[in-house]
Structures are given as structure tokens and as C-alpha cells.
KOLRORO-519452 format. One line per 8 residues: number of its first residue (from 0); for each residue y, z, x of N, C-alpha, C, O. Coordinates in steps of 0.02 Angstrom, whole numbers. Layout:
REM residues N
NUM = Y Z X Y Z X Y Z X Y Z X | ...
END
This chain:
REM residues 361
0 = -579 407 1243 -522 400 1199 -538 433 1132 -592 422 1104 | -492 473 1108 -503 503 1042 -498 449 990 -460 402 996 | -538 457 936 -539 405 887 -530 433 818 -575 465 792 | -471 422 786 -459 444 719 -488 399 666 -486 415 607 | -515 341 686 -540 294 637 -599 322 599 -635 366 624 | -610 297 540 -665 319 499 -654 388 471 -702 422 453 | -591 410 467 -579 479 453 -546 493 387 -553 548 360 | -510 445 359 -464 463 306 -479 432 238 -434 424 197
8 = -541 415 226 -556 379 164 -570 425 106 -577 401 50 | -574 490 116 -597 534 63 -539 563 23 -535 553 -37 | -495 600 57 -445 637 19 -375 627 46 -340 677 56 | -353 567 58 -285 557 80 -236 568 23 -254 560 -35 | -175 585 41 -125 595 -10 -62 557 10 -47 551 70 | -24 532 -40 38 499 -25 27 428 -1 -27 400 -5 | 81 400 26 79 332 50 61 330 124 62 381 159 | 45 269 147 29 260 218 91 274 261 147 265 237
16 = 82 297 322 17 309 356 -16 373 334 16 419 309 | -83 376 343 -123 433 322 -148 471 383 -172 442 431 | -142 536 380 -166 577 435 -242 582 431 -269 594 377 | -278 573 488 -352 576 486 -377 645 467 -346 696 482 | -435 646 434 -465 710 414 -515 735 465 -544 789 456 | -526 698 519 -569 723 573 -525 759 624 -465 746 629 | -556 803 662 -520 841 713 -501 795 771 -541 754 793 | -441 803 796 -417 767 854 -422 811 916 -416 872 911
24 = -434 780 973 -436 818 1035 -368 850 1048 -318 815 1053 | -367 916 1053 -305 952 1061 -275 977 996 -230 1018 997 | -302 952 940 -278 974 876 -206 954 862 -177 913 897 | -179 984 810 -109 971 792 -65 1020 832 -76 1080 829 | -16 995 869 24 1039 912 68 1087 873 89 1072 817 | 82 1144 903 127 1193 874 184 1208 923 176 1198 983 | 239 1232 897 297 1246 939 283 1304 986 302 1302 1045 | 250 1356 962 241 1417 1001 193 1408 1060 200 1441 1111
32 = 143 1363 1052 93 1354 1105 103 1290 1143 106 1290 1205 | 107 1234 1108 107 1169 1141 172 1151 1175 172 1117 1227 | 228 1172 1148 292 1154 1178 300 1184 1248 319 1148 1294 | 287 1250 1258 292 1277 1327 244 1244 1376 263 1229 1432 | 182 1233 1354 133 1201 1399 154 1130 1416 153 1110 1474 | 175 1093 1365 197 1025 1377 259 1022 1422 266 977 1463 | 303 1071 1415 364 1073 1456 347 1083 1530 376 1051 1573 | 300 1128 1544 279 1140 1613 247 1078 1643 264 1058 1699
40 = 202 1047 1605 169 986 1629 221 930 1638 215 890 1684 | 269 929 1594 322 878 1598 360 883 1664 373 833 1697 | 377 944 1684 412 955 1748 370 931 1806 396 899 1853 | 305 946 1805 260 925 1859 256 849 1864 254 821 1919 | 253 816 1808 251 742 1809 318 712 1830 319 660 1863 | 373 744 1812 439 721 1835 443 726 1911 468 680 1944 | 419 781 1939 419 789 2012 375 736 2046 394 708 2097 | 317 723 2016 272 672 2045 304 603 2040 299 563 2087
48 = 338 589 1984 371 524 1977 427 516 2028 434 463 2058 | 466 569 2038 521 567 2087 493 556 2157 522 518 2197 | 439 590 2173 409 583 2240 386 512 2252 400 482 2304 | 349 484 2204 322 416 2213 377 364 2216 372 316 2254 | 429 372 2176 485 325 2179 522 331 2246 544 280 2274 | 530 392 2271 563 402 2335 523 368 2391 551 334 2433 | 457 379 2391 414 348 2441 418 272 2436 420 237 2487 | 417 246 2374 421 174 2364 485 145 2393 484 93 2426
56 = 542 178 2381 606 152 2405 612 157 2481 638 112 2514 | 588 213 2509 590 220 2582 546 167 2615 567 135 2664 | 486 157 2588 442 106 2616 471 36 2608 463 -7 2652 | 505 24 2552 535 -42 2541 589 -56 2593 594 -112 2617 | 628 -5 2610 680 -15 2660 650 -27 2729 682 -57 2772 | 590 -3 2739 557 -12 2804 511 -73 2804 474 -84 2852 | 515 -113 2751 470 -171 2744 397 -150 2745 354 -188 2769 | 384 -91 2720 315 -66 2715 295 -75 2641 304 -30 2600
64 = 267 -133 2626 253 -151 2556 192 -113 2530 137 -122 2555 | 203 -71 2480 148 -34 2449 167 -21 2376 193 32 2359 | 153 -70 2334 176 -67 2264 136 -16 2223 156 -1 2167 | 81 10 2250 42 58 2211 80 124 2202 66 161 2155 | 128 138 2246 172 196 2234 211 184 2170 223 231 2131 | 232 122 2158 266 105 2097 221 111 2036 243 129 1982 | 157 94 2046 109 100 1991 99 173 1971 95 189 1912 | 95 217 2021 89 289 2006 153 315 1974 151 360 1932
72 = 210 289 1995 273 307 1962 271 287 1889 291 325 1845 | 246 227 1875 240 205 1806 193 248 1766 206 263 1707 | 137 270 1798 91 315 1763 125 381 1746 119 406 1691 | 162 409 1794 197 472 1782 247 465 1725 254 510 1684 | 282 409 1723 330 398 1669 295 392 1602 320 416 1551 | 235 361 1601 197 357 1539 175 426 1516 177 441 1456 | 156 469 1564 135 537 1545 195 579 1524 189 622 1480 | 253 567 1553 313 601 1531 328 583 1459 345 627 1418
80 = 321 519 1442 332 497 1373 281 529 1327 298 549 1271 | 218 533 1349 165 564 1308 182 636 1292 176 657 1234 | 204 674 1342 219 745 1331 282 753 1288 286 799 1248 | 330 709 1297 390 712 1254 371 699 1182 394 733 1136 | 327 649 1171 305 634 1102 266 693 1073 271 706 1013 | 227 728 1115 190 786 1089 237 843 1070 226 878 1021 | 290 852 1109 339 903 1092 375 884 1027 386 927 984 | 392 820 1020 425 797 958 378 806 899 400 827 845
88 = 314 791 909 265 799 855 260 872 835 255 888 776 | 262 918 884 257 989 868 316 1013 827 310 1058 786 | 374 983 838 434 1003 801 443 964 736 484 982 694 | 404 910 727 405 871 665 332 860 643 306 805 646 | 301 914 623 229 915 613 205 868 558 147 847 559 | 248 852 510 227 809 454 241 735 467 225 693 425 | 271 720 523 288 650 539 227 616 570 214 623 629 | 191 578 529 129 547 553 143 491 602 103 478 646
96 = 200 458 595 216 404 642 224 431 713 205 398 761 | 252 490 720 257 522 786 187 538 812 173 530 871 | 143 560 767 74 575 787 39 512 812 1 514 860 | 51 456 779 22 392 801 45 375 871 5 358 914 | 111 379 882 138 363 948 111 409 1001 95 387 1057 | 104 473 985 77 522 1033 6 505 1052 -12 508 1111 | -35 487 1003 -105 470 1017 -111 406 1058 -154 401 1102 | -68 357 1044 -71 294 1081 -52 305 1154 -87 281 1199
104 = 3 340 1167 23 353 1236 -28 396 1273 -40 387 1332 | -59 442 1237 -110 484 1268 -170 443 1291 -199 457 1343 | -189 393 1252 -247 351 1269 -231 300 1323 -274 283 1363 | -169 276 1325 -152 220 1368 -137 239 1440 -152 201 1486 | -106 297 1451 -80 313 1517 -131 313 1573 -118 287 1627 | -189 343 1560 -239 352 1613 -266 287 1640 -293 285 1695 | -258 233 1603 -284 168 1625 -253 146 1691 -285 111 1730 | -191 166 1704 -159 148 1767 -195 180 1826 -199 149 1880
112 = -220 240 1817 -258 273 1871 -324 237 1883 -347 231 1940 | -355 213 1829 -417 174 1837 -404 111 1879 -444 93 1922 | -347 79 1866 -330 18 1904 -319 34 1978 -342 -3 2021 | -283 89 1992 -271 108 2061 -336 120 2098 -345 97 2154 | -383 156 2066 -447 170 2099 -488 106 2109 -522 100 2160 | -484 60 2062 -520 -3 2071 -491 -44 2129 -528 -75 2167 | -425 -43 2137 -394 -78 2193 -416 -48 2259 -432 -84 2306 | -417 18 2263 -440 51 2325 -514 36 2338 -534 27 2395
120 = -553 35 2285 -624 19 2292 -634 -51 2320 -676 -62 2364 | -596 -98 2294 -600 -167 2319 -580 -171 2392 -611 -209 2431 | -530 -134 2413 -509 -135 2483 -563 -104 2528 -575 -129 2583 | -595 -51 2505 -649 -21 2545 -708 -68 2550 -738 -74 2604 | -725 -102 2495 -780 -150 2497 -766 -206 2546 -810 -226 2585 | -705 -232 2546 -687 -286 2592 -684 -262 2664 -696 -300 2711 | -669 -198 2674 -669 -171 2742 -740 -162 2769 -754 -177 2827 | -785 -138 2726 -855 -128 2747 -891 -195 2756 -927 -204 2805
128 = -881 -240 2709 -917 -305 2710 -867 -361 2696 -863 -386 2640 | -829 -381 2747 -775 -430 2737 -798 -496 2706 -766 -521 2660 | -852 -524 2731 -875 -589 2706 -894 -585 2632 -878 -630 2593 | -929 -532 2614 -948 -524 2543 -888 -504 2501 -878 -531 2446 | -849 -456 2525 -793 -430 2486 -740 -483 2470 -710 -481 2417 | -730 -530 2517 -681 -583 2506 -711 -645 2473 -676 -693 2459 | -777 -642 2459 -809 -699 2426 -781 -708 2356 -756 -660 2326 | -787 -768 2330 -757 -785 2265 -788 -744 2209 -752 -725 2162
136 = -854 -731 2212 -887 -697 2156 -862 -626 2147 -838 -610 2092 | -865 -582 2198 -839 -514 2187 -764 -513 2174 -739 -470 2137 | -727 -560 2203 -655 -564 2189 -641 -578 2116 -598 -546 2086 | -678 -625 2087 -670 -641 2016 -693 -584 1972 -665 -572 1918 | -745 -548 1994 -770 -491 1955 -717 -436 1950 -706 -408 1896 | -684 -422 2005 -631 -371 2004 -572 -395 1961 -542 -355 1925 | -556 -458 1965 -502 -485 1923 -519 -478 1849 -477 -463 1808 | -583 -490 1833 -605 -483 1764 -597 -410 1742 -576 -397 1685
144 = -614 -363 1785 -607 -292 1768 -535 -275 1754 -520 -239 1706 | -489 -299 1795 -418 -286 1783 -395 -315 1716 -360 -283 1678 | -417 -377 1703 -398 -410 1640 -428 -373 1581 -396 -365 1529 | -491 -350 1588 -524 -316 1532 -489 -251 1513 -489 -232 1455 | -460 -217 1562 -424 -155 1547 -365 -170 1502 -353 -134 1453 | -328 -222 1518 -270 -241 1476 -294 -262 1406 -263 -243 1356 | -348 -301 1403 -373 -324 1338 -397 -265 1295 -383 -263 1235 | -432 -218 1326 -456 -160 1289 -399 -116 1266 -402 -87 1211
152 = -347 -111 1306 -288 -72 1285 -258 -101 1222 -241 -64 1176 | -251 -167 1220 -224 -199 1160 -269 -187 1100 -246 -174 1045 | -335 -192 1110 -383 -181 1056 -378 -110 1029 -378 -100 968 | -374 -61 1074 -373 9 1053 -308 25 1016 -310 59 964 | -252 1 1041 -189 13 1007 -189 -17 937 -168 15 889 | -214 -78 932 -217 -111 866 -263 -73 818 -244 -60 761 | -322 -54 842 -370 -18 799 -343 50 779 -353 72 722 | -309 84 825 -281 151 810 -227 146 756 -227 186 709
160 = -182 99 763 -128 92 714 -157 73 646 -136 102 595 | -203 26 644 -233 5 580 -268 63 546 -264 71 485 | -302 105 585 -341 161 556 -296 211 521 -318 247 476 | -233 215 541 -186 261 509 -155 231 445 -123 266 406 | -165 165 436 -130 131 381 -177 101 329 -156 62 287 | -241 119 331 -288 92 282 -335 146 257 -347 196 291 | -360 135 196 -410 179 167 -476 143 156 -525 173 133 | -478 80 174 -539 40 165 -592 64 213 -583 63 274
168 = -650 84 186 -703 112 228 -729 61 278 -744 78 335 | -735 -1 256 -761 -53 301 -714 -64 360 -736 -71 417 | -649 -66 346 -600 -76 399 -599 -16 446 -595 -24 507 | -603 44 418 -604 104 459 -665 106 505 -661 127 563 | -722 83 479 -783 83 520 -776 32 577 -798 46 633 | -746 -25 563 -736 -74 616 -688 -48 669 -698 -59 729 | -636 -13 647 -589 16 695 -624 68 739 -612 71 799 | -667 108 708 -704 158 747 -751 125 797 -757 148 854
176 = -783 71 776 -828 35 822 -790 9 882 -814 13 939 | -731 -19 870 -690 -44 925 -670 13 972 -673 5 1033 | -650 69 944 -629 126 985 -686 154 1026 -677 172 1084 | -745 158 996 -803 184 1033 -824 136 1088 -841 157 1144 | -822 71 1073 -839 21 1125 -790 25 1183 -810 26 1241 | -725 28 1167 -675 32 1220 -681 96 1260 -676 95 1321 | -694 152 1226 -702 215 1261 -761 215 1307 -758 241 1363 | -817 186 1284 -878 182 1325 -866 137 1385 -885 154 1442
184 = -836 80 1374 -822 32 1428 -777 64 1481 -791 57 1541 | -725 98 1459 -678 127 1507 -708 186 1544 -691 199 1601 | -753 223 1510 -788 278 1545 -831 251 1601 -833 279 1656 | -866 196 1587 -906 163 1639 -861 137 1695 -877 142 1754 | -805 108 1675 -757 81 1724 -730 135 1770 -721 124 1830 | -716 194 1742 -690 248 1783 -741 273 1833 -724 298 1887 | -806 266 1816 -861 288 1860 -879 235 1912 -909 250 1963 | -861 172 1899 -882 116 1939 -865 122 2014 -906 101 2055
192 = -807 149 2033 -793 154 2105 -844 194 2144 -855 181 2203 | -877 242 2113 -925 285 2149 -985 245 2173 -998 245 2233 | -1022 210 2129 -1079 171 2154 -1059 113 2199 -1095 97 2246 | -1001 82 2187 -980 26 2229 -965 50 2300 -988 19 2348 | -928 105 2307 -911 130 2373 -973 156 2409 -982 143 2469 | -1017 191 2373 -1078 216 2405 -1123 159 2426 -1154 162 2480 | -1128 107 2385 -1169 49 2403 -1140 13 2463 -1177 -9 2507 | -1074 6 2465 -1042 -27 2523 -1054 13 2587 -1063 -16 2640
200 = -1053 79 2580 -1064 122 2639 -1137 119 2663 -1150 117 2723 | -1185 117 2615 -1256 118 2633 -1283 50 2652 -1333 45 2688 | -1252 -2 2628 -1277 -70 2641 -1268 -86 2715 -1213 -80 2742 | -1322 -108 2750 -1316 -123 2822 -1263 -176 2835 -1257 -225 2799 | -1224 -164 2888 -1169 -209 2905 -1186 -252 2966 -1219 -229 3012 | -1164 -314 2964 -1173 -358 3021 -1116 -351 3072 -1126 -362 3132 | -1058 -332 3047 -1000 -326 3090 -970 -256 3084 -989 -217 3041 | -923 -242 3128 -888 -177 3126 -844 -174 3064 -824 -225 3036
208 = -828 -112 3043 -785 -102 2986 -714 -127 3002 -687 -111 3054 | -686 -166 2957 -617 -188 2964 -570 -134 2938 -550 -135 2880 | -554 -87 2981 -514 -30 2959 -442 -52 2945 -416 -98 2976 | -412 -17 2898 -343 -31 2879 -305 34 2870 -336 87 2863 | -240 31 2870 -199 90 2859 -204 139 2917 -228 123 2971 | -182 200 2904 -183 254 2954 -231 308 2931 -251 311 2873 | -251 351 2978 -297 405 2962 -369 383 2966 -384 324 2973 | -413 432 2961 -485 418 2967 -510 378 2907 -487 388 2850
216 = -556 333 2920 -582 291 2866 -624 332 2817 -623 319 2757 | -661 381 2843 -702 421 2798 -660 462 2750 -682 479 2695 | -598 478 2770 -553 514 2725 -534 469 2666 -529 493 2609 | -524 405 2678 -510 358 2624 -568 356 2575 -558 357 2514 | -629 354 2602 -688 352 2559 -693 415 2517 -706 412 2457 | -682 473 2548 -686 537 2512 -633 542 2458 -646 569 2405 | -573 515 2472 -520 517 2422 -539 477 2359 -530 501 2303 | -565 417 2369 -585 376 2312 -642 408 2274 -641 409 2212
224 = -692 434 2308 -748 467 2275 -725 528 2236 -748 540 2180 | -681 568 2266 -657 629 2234 -618 613 2170 -631 642 2117 | -570 567 2176 -529 551 2117 -570 515 2063 -559 527 2004 | -616 472 2084 -658 438 2034 -703 487 1997 -715 478 1938 | -727 539 2032 -768 590 1999 -728 627 1946 -753 638 1891 | -667 646 1963 -624 681 1914 -608 636 1854 -613 658 1797 | -589 574 1868 -570 529 1813 -629 512 1768 -622 507 1708 | -688 503 1798 -747 488 1757 -769 548 1716 -793 540 1660
232 = -760 608 1743 -774 668 1703 -728 672 1642 -750 685 1587 | -664 660 1653 -617 661 1597 -632 608 1546 -630 621 1486 | -647 547 1568 -663 493 1522 -727 508 1483 -731 495 1423 | -777 535 1518 -840 553 1484 -831 608 1433 -862 606 1380 | -789 657 1449 -776 712 1402 -743 686 1339 -764 703 1283 | -693 644 1347 -659 616 1288 -706 572 1247 -704 573 1185 | -749 535 1281 -796 492 1246 -846 533 1206 -862 515 1149 | -870 587 1235 -918 630 1200 -889 657 1135 -924 661 1084
240 = -825 677 1137 -794 701 1077 -786 647 1024 -789 662 964 | -776 585 1045 -769 530 998 -835 514 963 -835 495 905 | -891 522 999 -956 508 970 -980 563 923 -1027 553 884 | -948 621 925 -969 677 882 -908 703 844 -883 757 859 | -884 665 794 -825 686 757 -839 747 714 -894 756 688 | -789 788 707 -793 848 665 -735 848 615 -683 818 627 | -744 881 557 -689 886 509 -630 923 540 -638 966 583 | -571 905 517 -511 937 544 -510 1012 530 -480 1050 567
248 = -543 1032 476 -546 1103 459 -597 1142 499 -596 1203 499 | -642 1107 534 -694 1140 574 -702 1106 641 -754 1075 654 | -652 1109 685 -657 1075 750 -708 1109 795 -723 1168 788 | -734 1071 842 -781 1098 891 -742 1127 951 -681 1120 954 | -779 1158 997 -746 1189 1054 -711 1137 1098 -660 1153 1129 | -738 1076 1099 -707 1026 1142 -643 996 1112 -611 955 1144 | -625 1016 1052 -562 996 1023 -506 1046 1039 -448 1035 1021 | -523 1101 1072 -474 1154 1086 -418 1128 1131 -427 1081 1170
256 = -360 1160 1126 -303 1140 1167 -317 1146 1242 -297 1103 1281 | -353 1198 1260 -368 1208 1332 -407 1148 1359 -392 1123 1413 | -456 1125 1321 -494 1066 1342 -450 1005 1345 -455 964 1391 | -407 997 1296 -362 939 1293 -317 935 1354 -312 883 1386 | -283 990 1369 -236 988 1425 -271 985 1493 -246 951 1538 | -327 1019 1500 -362 1018 1564 -394 950 1578 -388 922 1632 | -429 923 1527 -466 860 1536 -418 801 1545 -433 754 1581 | -361 805 1512 -313 750 1518 -263 762 1574 -267 730 1627
264 = -216 806 1563 -158 811 1607 -173 846 1673 -148 825 1725 | -212 900 1672 -225 936 1735 -264 892 1783 -247 888 1843 | -316 858 1759 -355 813 1802 -310 758 1830 -314 742 1889 | -268 730 1788 -224 676 1811 -173 701 1863 -157 665 1910 | -148 761 1853 -101 789 1902 -136 800 1969 -106 787 2022 | -198 824 1967 -235 833 2030 -243 766 2066 -234 763 2127 | -259 714 2029 -268 648 2059 -202 623 2088 -201 599 2145 | -148 627 2050 -83 602 2073 -59 639 2134 -37 608 2183
272 = -63 705 2132 -38 745 2189 -84 739 2249 -61 744 2306 | -149 729 2238 -195 719 2294 -176 656 2332 -171 657 2393 | -166 601 2296 -146 539 2329 -78 546 2363 -68 522 2418 | -31 580 2330 36 586 2358 36 629 2421 64 609 2472 | 5 687 2418 5 733 2475 -37 707 2533 -24 724 2591 | -87 667 2518 -128 638 2571 -98 572 2597 -130 537 2637 | -37 556 2575 -1 497 2597 -42 434 2590 -55 398 2638 | -62 421 2528 -103 361 2514 -65 297 2530 -95 245 2540
280 = 2 301 2531 42 242 2547 32 220 2619 45 162 2636 | 10 265 2662 -5 248 2732 -80 236 2742 -100 191 2780 | -120 276 2709 -193 270 2720 -221 205 2692 -265 175 2722 | -196 183 2634 -224 124 2601 -181 62 2608 -192 13 2572 | -134 63 2653 -91 5 2663 -129 -50 2699 -166 -37 2747 | -121 -111 2676 -151 -170 2709 -96 -219 2727 -43 -218 2696 | -108 -263 2776 -57 -312 2794 -38 -356 2734 -81 -378 2696 | 26 -366 2726 50 -407 2670 24 -478 2676 29 -510 2728
288 = -4 -503 2621 -31 -571 2620 -104 -576 2639 -129 -631 2647 | -139 -519 2646 -210 -521 2664 -249 -560 2612 -243 -547 2552 | -290 -607 2636 -327 -650 2589 -393 -674 2616 -425 -717 2585 | -415 -649 2674 -476 -674 2704 -504 -622 2753 -467 -577 2774 | -568 -628 2771 -596 -583 2821 -556 -584 2885 -534 -636 2908 | -547 -525 2914 -509 -519 2976 -437 -501 2968 -405 -478 3015 | -410 -510 2908 -339 -496 2897 -323 -422 2898 -270 -401 2920 | -370 -380 2874 -357 -308 2874 -347 -283 2945 -302 -243 2959
296 = -390 -305 2991 -390 -278 3059 -343 -316 3105 -307 -286 3145 | -342 -382 3099 -304 -424 3146 -236 -445 3119 -195 -472 3156 | -224 -432 3055 -161 -454 3025 -167 -525 2999 -216 -559 3011 | -116 -546 2962 -115 -612 2932 -83 -661 2980 -27 -649 3003 | -117 -717 2996 -87 -766 3042 -20 -791 3016 -12 -805 2957 | 28 -796 3062 94 -820 3043 142 -766 3021 201 -778 3012 | 115 -704 3013 158 -648 2993 167 -604 3054 119 -572 3077 | 227 -601 3081 239 -563 3141 243 -489 3127 237 -467 3069
304 = 252 -450 3180 259 -378 3174 321 -362 3133 375 -387 3146 | 312 -319 3084 368 -301 3040 417 -254 3075 472 -244 3051 | 397 -225 3130 441 -181 3167 447 -113 3136 411 -95 3090 | 493 -74 3162 504 -7 3138 569 -4 3098 601 -55 3086 | 587 56 3079 649 66 3040 710 41 3078 756 14 3048 | 710 49 3144 768 29 3184 780 -46 3182 836 -69 3191 | 726 -85 3170 734 -158 3169 774 -182 3109 798 -238 3108 | 781 -139 3059 815 -159 2996 880 -122 2986 907 -122 2930
312 = 907 -89 3038 969 -52 3033 1020 -82 3080 1006 -90 3140 | 1079 -98 3056 1132 -123 3100 1162 -66 3139 1172 -11 3113 | 1176 -78 3202 1210 -28 3242 1284 -26 3222 1308 -70 3186 | 1319 26 3245 1390 32 3229 1429 -27 3257 1476 -52 3225 | 1410 -49 3316 1446 -106 3346 1435 -169 3306 1480 -210 3299 | 1373 -178 3280 1358 -238 3241 1394 -236 3174 1416 -288 3149 | 1400 -176 3145 1430 -170 3078 1506 -176 3080 1535 -207 3036 | 1538 -147 3131 1611 -143 3132 1643 -182 3189 1704 -187 3194
320 = 1600 -210 3232 1627 -248 3288 1649 -203 3344 1652 -142 3336 | 1663 -232 3401 1686 -193 3458 1629 -164 3497 1571 -169 3477 | 1645 -133 3553 1594 -103 3595 1566 -154 3643 1560 -213 3627 | 1548 -131 3701 1521 -176 3752 1448 -188 3740 1416 -154 3700 | 1421 -239 3774 1350 -253 3769 1309 -194 3793 1255 -180 3767 | 1335 -159 3844 1298 -101 3870 1295 -46 3818 1243 -14 3809 | 1352 -35 3781 1352 17 3729 1303 -1 3674 1265 42 3650 | 1303 -65 3654 1258 -86 3601 1186 -77 3622 1144 -56 3582
328 = 1170 -92 3684 1102 -85 3709 1080 -13 3708 1023 3 3691 | 1126 33 3726 1109 104 3726 1095 128 3656 1047 164 3644 | 1138 107 3608 1128 128 3538 1063 101 3511 1025 137 3479 | 1050 36 3524 988 6 3499 928 40 3529 878 52 3495 | 932 54 3594 875 87 3626 863 156 3597 806 177 3589 | 919 193 3582 910 259 3554 881 258 3485 836 297 3469 | 906 213 3442 880 209 3373 809 184 3372 768 207 3333 | 794 136 3417 726 111 3422 678 166 3442 623 174 3415
336 = 700 206 3492 657 260 3514 647 312 3460 591 338 3451 | 700 327 3422 694 376 3368 646 351 3314 606 390 3289 | 650 286 3298 605 259 3248 533 260 3272 487 275 3234 | 523 243 3335 456 245 3363 428 316 3360 370 327 3343 | 471 365 3379 448 435 3377 431 455 3305 383 493 3294 | 471 431 3256 457 448 3186 390 420 3164 350 454 3131 | 376 357 3184 312 326 3167 254 362 3199 203 375 3167 | 263 380 3263 209 415 3298 196 484 3268 139 505 3263
344 = 250 518 3249 241 584 3219 205 579 3152 162 620 3136 | 223 528 3112 190 519 3047 116 507 3056 74 535 3020 | 98 465 3105 27 452 3118 -7 514 3143 -65 528 3125 | 27 553 3185 -2 616 3209 -13 666 3154 -63 702 3154 | 34 669 3106 27 715 3050 -34 698 3008 -69 743 2985 | -46 634 2998 -105 613 2959 -169 634 2995 -217 655 2963 | -170 627 3061 -230 646 3098 -241 721 3095 -297 744 3088 | -186 760 3100 -192 832 3094 -218 851 3024 -258 897 3017
352 = -193 815 2974 -215 829 2905 -290 816 2898 -325 854 2865 | -314 763 2929 -386 748 2927 -426 802 2962 -482 818 2940 | -399 832 3015 -434 883 3054 -425 953 3026 -453 1000 3053 | -386 959 2972 -375 1025 2942 -325 1067 2980 -323 1128 2970 | -285 1038 3024 -236 1075 3063 -170 1079 3025 -154 1034 2986 | -132 1133 3037 -67 1139 3003 -19 1086 3028 -21 1067 3087 | 25 1062 2984 74 1011 3001 142 1044 3009 165 1079 2964 | 173 1032 3066 239 1061 3079 291 1023 3038 295 962 3041
360 = 331 1060 3000 383 1030 2959 446 1015 2999 494 989 2972
END
């Protein structure tokens, strides 16, 4: 996380808020450079948001509960807001309040991706070692990590806002300490899925893996490791810049716009589109209500088969009345068969994707 704290105690002018005198990652945006770049990235995030919301709604109609598509939709909306604020900042360069909002949204958005990766990591751990993964201790540890992300977000937002509204050196130093602590903690958090997944894979197992979702299990592992590597690189890069502040008049190479857009938005787009195109809503889906060893593989006791799309669609005869029992049976059989074929094709496409084979559209 970029940290403007500790920056403005020397030569501020005018009333609060005060613009920091240290260089910010990405610098001050301009209309000629930042607006076109932000507009292109904005379109890509809008497309990703539309895709994830579409998948969420289709799955909801099929009783295929996967709320993480909604979480990625929320992340995309946060990034859309970030880019809009950066465009507004570029067109209102002296408006420090817009700069504050832009910096806050820029720092907060990526946390949703950290949460998604932690959830997938927890599912992989429970699949590799069900008895340990579902034990109270690791379960509480993951809950603490989720809670800590929210707590740190509140701390960072508070410290960032205060740093723009004070000239007191002691207060600025405390704000900087909070920002550095939060940045370090979140950088470690973004890296955490890598050692956890590798340890779960290497740790000898007493039982078979409780596989969940569709597609090869090793593909799930590779997806989490790949995205965690990208996110931890981005978090580490931002943290390094925070530990080595430079004057606004003499920024370092890592403050350049290219570094800002690549380390933040490009990496995040790669992660979002990787999960979307690899159909993470099918690969990482678990039975609704899973809460104990065996639920991933055998399902949750008392929860019957959710059926296919045809199970949740009324036939014409059911909706409008009329038609013989034989006609209704034919229609139901046809729609049921079509839904089954759709499910089988989707599963086949995932397997072809794992094998590197082309998928027929």
C-alpha cells in the first residue's frame, strides 16, 4: 500500500487537506496519459464485472450456489470506481479530496482478491487433509485472517485520511507506522496461500483426497499458486515503495505510471480473467452446507441432489395448463435430456481445457 503519511510537515500551503510532498506510486495523473489508459482498463473491468454477474445469476437459477462470483463482481466494481476516481483526479488536479478518495479505493480493492485466494486455500487444505482442515484450530485461524483483513482496511483508511489533514509530525509518523504495518501484514497474507497449499500437498495423507468441483484437482492447485504468486508480487512491490519514500520532485523508477498500472491493474486483470476463463465457479464449487470431513466428496447428509436446469423449469403444460400426460412426459424428457447434455458438455469442456485441447463453441 502506498503511504502518504509522514510527508507533509515541511512546506504545506493553504488549509487542510494537504497534498503529501513524497512521491506517490503512479504519480499525479494527467489527462493526456492517464485518462486513456484508465479508460481502457475501465472497459476491461466492466467486461469482467458483467461476466461474473452473468455467471452468478445463471448459477443461481440452477441452484448452483457459488457466491465467490459475486465477490469478484464486487472487486471489479471497486476497481471501476478506482479508475473513475483517477480520471476525475486527472481532470481536477488541484482537488485533494479526490486524490484522497482515489488513493483509498486503490488500496482497498485488491483485498477482495486476497480473501478469494484464502477461501480457495482453505478448501484445498480441507480436501487434502479433511480431519485437520476441518479441525477447530485451523478453522479459527482462517476466520481470524478474514477478520484481520477488514480490521486492517479500517486502520489504513483512517490513517490515510488523517495524514492528509494534519501537519503534526508525531501524528504523521504514527500514521506511517500503521500504513507500513498494514502493508507488511497484507503482503505476507497475499503470499500465505503458497506455503499452505504446498505444505498440504507434501504432507503425507492417511486418506484419499476429498476432491470437489469439476476438472482436475492439480489444475485447482496450479490456479491458486499462480494467482497467489502474482498477487504477492504486486503487494511486495507496493510495500517496497512504501519503505523507501522519495520526494515528490524526485520520484524513483518504481513510482512511474507504467509500474503503477502494471503492478496494480494489469496483475489484477490477469487474476480475474484467469479465474473466469478457467471456470472457477465449477472447479472450486463445494456442496452447499459443507461443514465436516466427507462432505466435499459424499455431499452433505440430508441435502438431496439439486438436479439440473430442467428440474427448475416449468413445462408449457405446467405453466398454461392443458396437454395430456403423455405430452407432458415427452416435454419433460426432452428438457431433462437437454439439461443433462448441457451439464455433460460443460464437464467435457473443462477436461479438454485441462488437456490443452481446443473447445468447440
